[in-house]
N, C-alpha and C positions, 0 to 999 in steps of 0.2 A: 728976634736976634738974641735975646737973653737965653731963650730955650736952646738955640743953636750952640751958644757958647757952653752951656751946661752939658749938652750932649757930647760935644767935642771933648770936653774935659774928662767925662766918664770914659770915652773911648781911649783917650791917651793914658788914663790911669789903668785901664784894663790891659792895654798893650804893655805898659811898664811892668805890671804885675806878672803878665805872661812871660816876659823875658826873665824876670827874677825866678819864676817857677821852673822854667824849662831850659834856660840857657845859663846854668850856674857853672861858671868856668873860673879857673885861676891858673896863672902861669907859674911854672917852676923852672929854676935855672939848673945849669949843669952840676953845680955843687950839691944840690938837693939829690939828684939821681946818683951822684958819686957816693954820697953818704949811704943811700939805700943799697947800692951795689956792694959796699964794704960789708954790710950786714949779711947780704946774700952769699958773699964769698967766704965768710967766716962763721959757719954754723957752730953753735955751742954743743951740738951733738954730732960729731964728725961721722962719716961713713966707717963702718967696722967697729963702732962703739960696742963694748961688752957690757952685759947686764949681770947684776947679782939679784937673786930672787928671795922674797920673804913670803911665807904663807900668810894669807890675809887673816885667817883665824888666830894666828899667833900675835898679830898686832891687836886684834880685838874687833868684834863685829857689833854694830848697833842695830836696833830694830828687832832683836830676838825676844820672843816671849819666854823661851826656856834656854838656859845656857848649858844644860846637861844632856843635850841630844848626842847620841853616839857619833853622828856625823855633824860637825859644827855648822854646816851650811843647810841642814834641814831645819824647818821651822817647828816641827812637831815630831816627837818620838812615836812613830807609827806602830811600834811594838807595844808601847805602854798604853796608847789610846786606841781602843778597839771600836769596831763598828763601821768604819769608813769603807766606802766602795773602792774599787780599784782606781778609778779616776781621782777620787778625793785623796787617796793614799799618795798618788803621784804628785798631786798639787801640794800636799803637805811637805813633800820632800824638796820642792823647788825653793829657790832663794828670793822670791818676790819680797820686796820691802827691806831686805838686808843691805847693809852698806858697811864699808870700812872707812874710818876717818884717821888720817895720818898727816904728818908733816915730813917734808923731804927737801933737800937742797939739790936733788937730781935735776939735770936739764931735760930728762926724758922719763916717761912713765909707760910701762908696758904690762901686759898680763899674759900668763900661761895657765891654761885650764885643763884639768882632767875631768871629763864629763861622765856623768851617770846617764840617766835617761834623758834623751833629747826630744824636744817637742817642735812641731811645725804648725803653722796656721796661716790663713790668707788674710786675716783681719788685723794682724799686728806686724810691725816691722821686725825683721830678724834681729836688728840691734836691740830691740826691746826684749824679745823673748829668749835670746841666747847671746846677748852682747853686754857691754859695759858702758857706763855713763859717768864721766868725770867732771866734777865741779871744783873750782879753786877759788879761794877767798880773794877778792880784789882789794884795791887800796881803800875803798869805802867800808870795808868790813862785810861786804855782801858776798853770798855764794853766787859765783858766775860760771856759766857753762864753759868748759874748756875743751872737751873732746868726747867722742863716743865711737864705738866700733864693734865689729864682730868678725870672727874668722868664718870661712866657709866650712860647712859641716865636715867635709873630708879632711880639713886641715885644722881641726879643733885644738890640737896640742901645740900649734905654732906659737911663737912669741908675738903676740899682737901689740904692736907699738901704737899706743893711743895718741901720744903727743911727744914731740921732740923740739930741740932748739929753743928751750925756754931760757929766760934771763937768769943770771946767777942769783943766788939767794934762796931763802927758805920759802916754801909754798905750803899752805894749809889746804888739804884736799879731802873731798868726799868721793869715794868710788862706789856707785850703786851696782849691785850684782844683778844678774839676769832675772827677768820676771817669771820665766816659765820653763826653766830647764834645771836638771839636778846637777849639782857640782860635787865632785869628790875632792878636788884640790884646786885652789885658786892662789897662784903665786904672783905677787906684784913685783915687777922688774924695775930696778933703778940702776943708773950707771955705776959701774965699779968705782969704788972710792967715795961714793956719796952715802948719805945716811937716810934711813926711813924709820920714823918713830911714831908710836901711838899718840894721838891728839885727843885729850879729854876736855870736858867742859864746854863743848860746842852746843849741846842741846840739853834741855832741862825737863824734868818730870818724865812720866811714861804714860802715853795715851794709846790704848788699843784701838785699832780700826779693823773691825770684822765686817766682811761683806762679800759681794758678788764679784763678777768679772770687772766691774767698775773699780772696786777697791783693789783688785788684783793688778789692774793696769792694762787690760786688754785694749788694743787699738792705739796705744801710745806709740810714739816713734822711738822712744828710748826709755830705759828703766826709771829715770828720775822724774818722769812726767806724769805719773799717776797722781790723782788728786791728793792722796795721803802724803806722798813724798813732797809735793808742792806745798801743802799745808805745813809740813815740817820745816822746810826752808823759810817760808814766809813768817812763821811764828816763833821759831826756836824751840818748839815742843818736840820731844823725841816721840816718834810714832813707832808702835809695835804693829807691824802689818800682818793681818790674818785674812787676806783676800782669798776666796775659794771660788774660782770662776764657774758660774752656772750651778753652784752647789751650796749657796748660802740660804738655807731654808729652815733655820732655827731648829736643827736636828738636836736631839738629846745628847748625842756624843760630842757635838761641838760645844754645847753648854757645859759638858764635863771638862773640856779643854779650858774654856774661859773661866770656869770656877777656880782653876789652879793658877791662873795668871794674876800675879800681883801687880797692879797698876794704879795710877791716880784717877783715871777716868776711862770710860769705855764708850766708843762711838760705833754705831751700827748702820749698815746699809742692808737691811734685812727684808726689804719688800720688793726687790728687783727680780728675784728668782721664783719664789712661790706664787701660786695663784691665790685669788682672794679667799677661797675656801680654806686653804692651808694656813694663810695668815690668821684667819679667825680661830682656827683650831689650836695653833701653836704659840701665838704671841704671848698670852698671859702666863702659861706655864714656863715659858722661856724666861720671861722677866722675873717671875717669882724665884726661880732657881738662882739667878744672878743677884737679886736683892739679898737672898739668904747667904750667898757666898761672899758678897762685898757690901755689907750694910754701910750706908752713909756715903757711898761712892756714886758720882753722877753716871747715869746710863742714858746716853744721848742717841735717840733713834732719828734717822734721816728719812724723810719722804723720798721715794724713788723719783728719778728725773723723768721728764717727758721724753719719750722715744720718738724719733722722727719717722719710724716705720708706721706710726699711727696716722700719718697725714691723710692717706687716701684709702686705708683698709678699715672697713667698718668693724670687722670681727677683732682685728688686732687692737683697734682703738678701744673697743668695749672691754677687752680683757685687761688692758692697761689701766683704764679708768676704774674698773672694779677693784684692782689692787690698791690704787691710791685712795679710793673712797673707803675701802674696808679699813685700811690703816688709820685714816683720819677718824672714822667712826669709833674704832676701838679706843683710840687715845682720848677721844672726847669723853668717854665714860671713865677710863682708867685714871685719868689725871684729876678726877674729882675726889678720888679716894686718898686720904693722907698716907696710906701705906706706900703710895707711889710718888712721894714728895721728891725723890731724887731721880725720877724718870722724866725725860724731856723728849719732845717731838719737834723737829726743826725742818724747815723747807730747804730745798736745794734747787740749783739752777745751773744748767750747763750750756745755755745759749743766751745770746743777747736779745733784747726785746724786739719783737717783730722780725726776727731772723731765724732761718732754719738751715744754716750753712755749716754747722760744726759737727756733723755726724759722719762717721766713716762707713757704717754699714746699716744705718737705720736703727741700731741699738746702742752702739758705743760712740761717745764723743771722740773728737780728735784732741790733739794736745791743747789747743786753745779752749775747747769745750771743758776739758778737765781743769784748766786754769780758772775758768769762770766758776766751775763747781767749787773748787778750793776757796776762791774768794767769797762765794755766796755763804759758806758755812763758817768762815773765819771769825767774823764778829759775834754771831750767836754762840759759838762754842767757847770763845775766849770769855764772853760775858758770863756764861754758865760756870766755867772753871773758876773765875774770879770769886764767885759766891762761896767757893770751897777753899779759898786761899791758894789756889793753884795759878801761879803767874809765871 
């Protein structure tokens, strides 16, 4: 009898929990819906609203390594720095990792773009490679996603309204620029009569992130979701993005670029593109050049992530394992030398334990995978930076 009572109690509790989980309801009266209808009937951005436009570069861009590029939306002056291939040259002219930070009292925010070279891919959302990503600071002081969008290629010059009908008052905003297309002009639209102003002091220090398509943001759904951009929002550290998709192989001409970048620290995703033989050949000369150019500055190298394409392909798995093992072997020796006291080797992770669900194409993580990557390096990098008084 006692067992029967216990069993019945368990069943009743399960049923009770089931109702709480699956039948969550609440009743609303007519006044509630009338109040909502009033908001619907009185948009703060009425139809026919006119916009005034401000060039984003006139407000000021963050994330740039060099502010003297002839085109302000280029990351590198490709005339000054020689040796890049045609593809690398195109990537250097795209706006990956750049953003504009501003405040406005406009009820709506839009963008008009004049494009240079356009790029297409099957592994990345159009919003990420030729669209915009808007974050607004919420009441808690956190950067919260607000809107994103992209025009169709044939309508690239249209006024793209990202968001409208916002509440009155000032908003603090970050607008991330496209990951993989060249911009000639980017004008931010605000409603006529409103203001838009530069917003300083939101991010501190300068941390370079140089790397592969991972650092570039390939396979993200929108520009603000690459792991360096997520790291920037999570930590408040300003990231200078230097992702070069498929082309981060510790080339001497990229070392020349990095020698000229004045920053507080340098983070590298250098082992995703080269094979293990190239890693063995190029790593130490690459590091030696950077130590000479930036003595006493932390140089933080990330182990490349596990690619899901390894799961059932023996040859792919062997190639990837060789890259990871060569990087580990070289650092095991290098870090014993006092010359490399400011060089670090950290682990990365873009997947949860015992899960293989966060890959888009077997190579690149999805947004959540990039979030996991960002979180996996956050504590190690901040701990290293703190040793140098970088907080």
